N, C-alpha and C positions, 0 to 999 in steps of 0.2 A: 885802760881804767884800773890796772893792777898797780899799777907806780904812784897813779894816784890816791887810790887807798893804802897802797903802804905809805905813803908819804904823810897823810891827813892819821894814819892809827898811829904813827912812828910819833908824832906831835903829842897826840895824845898821853901816851908813854910819858914823853916827856913831863909832860905839863902833873897826870897823876905821882909821877915820883918826886917831885917837887914839893906835892902838897903832904904825900905821905911822909915826907920827911922831915915834916911839922911835929907828928907825933910821932914819936917812934916808937911809945909804951901800947901802942895798939897792934897788934899782929893777929893776922887770921891766915887762914890757910890757902889764900890765895900769894900771900907773900913768899919768895924762892932766897933763899940764901946768895945768889949768884945772877946774872944774865945770863938768854942762853948765849948760845955760841951761835946763833945765824940770825939772822935778822927779820924783820916782820916781810919785806922783798922777799929774800929767798922762800921763806916758808909760804907766802902766796904764791909763789912759781910751782912751788914741788907741787 
């Protein structure tokens, strides 16, 4: 179940990142300078 959830979340992150790239002037507190060093699956397994 964890692996399936991680795969779905990874796809959502990729889709949302591509949407956000369309409007670079809109930055919120949820934007980061770089991607975290840990993936979704590794985070969920912790």
